[in-house]
C-alpha positions in Angstrom: 11.1 68.8 131.4 12.3 73.0 132.5 12.0 74.8 135.6 9.2 77.0 135.8 7.4 79.3 137.7 3.9 80.4 137.9 1.3 83.2 139.1 -2.5 82.9 140.0 -2.7 84.8 136.8 -1.5 81.7 134.7 -4.3 79.4 135.6 -7.5 78.8 133.6 -10.1 79.1 136.1 -13.1 76.6 136.0 -15.9 75.5 137.9 -15.0 72.4 139.9 -16.3 69.0 138.0 -20.3 68.5 139.0 -20.8 71.4 141.3 -22.6 74.8 141.3 -20.7 76.3 144.0 -18.7 79.4 143.1 -15.5 77.4 143.3 -13.1 77.1 140.7 -9.8 75.3 139.9 -7.1 76.2 137.4 -4.4 73.4 136.4 -0.7 75.2 135.7 0.8 71.8 135.4 -0.7 68.6 134.5 -0.6 65.2 132.4 -0.2 67.4 129.6 3.0 68.6 130.3 4.2 65.0 131.0 4.4 65.5 134.9 3.3 63.0 137.8 1.5 65.3 139.8 -1.3 68.2 139.2 -0.3 71.9 140.2 -2.9 74.6 140.2 -4.8 77.2 142.1 -8.1 77.3 143.3 -10.5 80.1 144.0 -13.4 79.9 146.6 -16.1 82.6 146.8 -17.5 83.8 150.3 -19.2 81.2 152.4 -18.9 78.2 149.5 -19.0 74.8 150.3 -18.5 71.6 148.2 -18.7 67.9 148.9 -16.0 65.7 147.5 -14.9 61.8 147.7 -11.0 62.4 147.5 -9.8 60.3 144.4 -6.3 61.1 144.7 -3.7 62.6 147.3 -4.8 66.2 147.7 -2.2 68.8 149.0 -4.0 72.6 149.3 -2.3 75.4 150.6 -4.3 78.4 151.8 -2.9 81.5 150.4 -5.6 83.9 151.2 -8.7 83.6 153.5 -9.8 80.2 155.2 -10.2 76.9 154.4 -12.2 74.2 156.8 -12.4 70.6 155.3 -14.7 68.4 157.7 -14.5 64.7 157.2 -15.4 61.8 159.2 -12.3 62.4 161.2 -13.6 66.0 162.1 -13.0 69.6 160.9 -9.7 71.2 160.4 -9.4 75.0 159.0 -6.3 76.6 157.6 -5.4 80.3 157.1 -2.9 82.1 155.1 0.4 80.2 154.9 -1.5 76.7 156.3 -1.7 73.4 154.4 -4.1 70.9 154.5 -3.5 67.2 153.5 -6.8 65.2 151.9 -5.8 61.4 151.6 -7.2 59.2 148.7 -10.1 58.0 149.8 -11.2 60.8 152.1 -15.3 61.8 151.8 -14.8 65.4 152.8 -16.7 68.8 152.8 -14.3 71.7 151.8 -15.6 75.7 153.1 -14.7 78.5 152.5 -15.4 81.6 155.4 -17.1 84.5 155.0 -13.7 86.2 153.0 -13.8 83.6 150.6 -10.3 82.0 149.7 -7.0 81.3 147.3 -5.5 78.1 147.3 -2.9 76.6 145.4 -2.9 72.9 145.3 -0.7 69.8 144.4 -2.4 66.3 143.7 -1.0 63.0 142.7 -1.7 61.4 140.5 -3.9 63.6 138.5 -7.0 64.7 139.5 -8.9 65.4 136.2 -9.0 62.9 133.2 -7.5 65.0 129.8 -10.9 65.3 127.3 -10.6 63.3 123.9 
């Protein structure tokens, strides 16, 4: 593998699987690259909310806006430059605030299975 850098323009965004909210994810590195992790960007419209069962360890870095994640342990809110870790097995509600949000993420292992 070679060293590479990415920008949000490199991500091909698609709606999060099974969701109807204005929430999109775009992988820039995943199993198709032979990497053990998935790396990508997330884009959340204003005041959006999704419920997820976290099936991988998921690290979310907030680049713009704010994100709140509610779980059985309570709610954490992160703003620009802050990181949220969602452990595998967590049941969470991820919510953006009035300004929406842009995030970067790293998951281990891959959150999305390849087609085919």
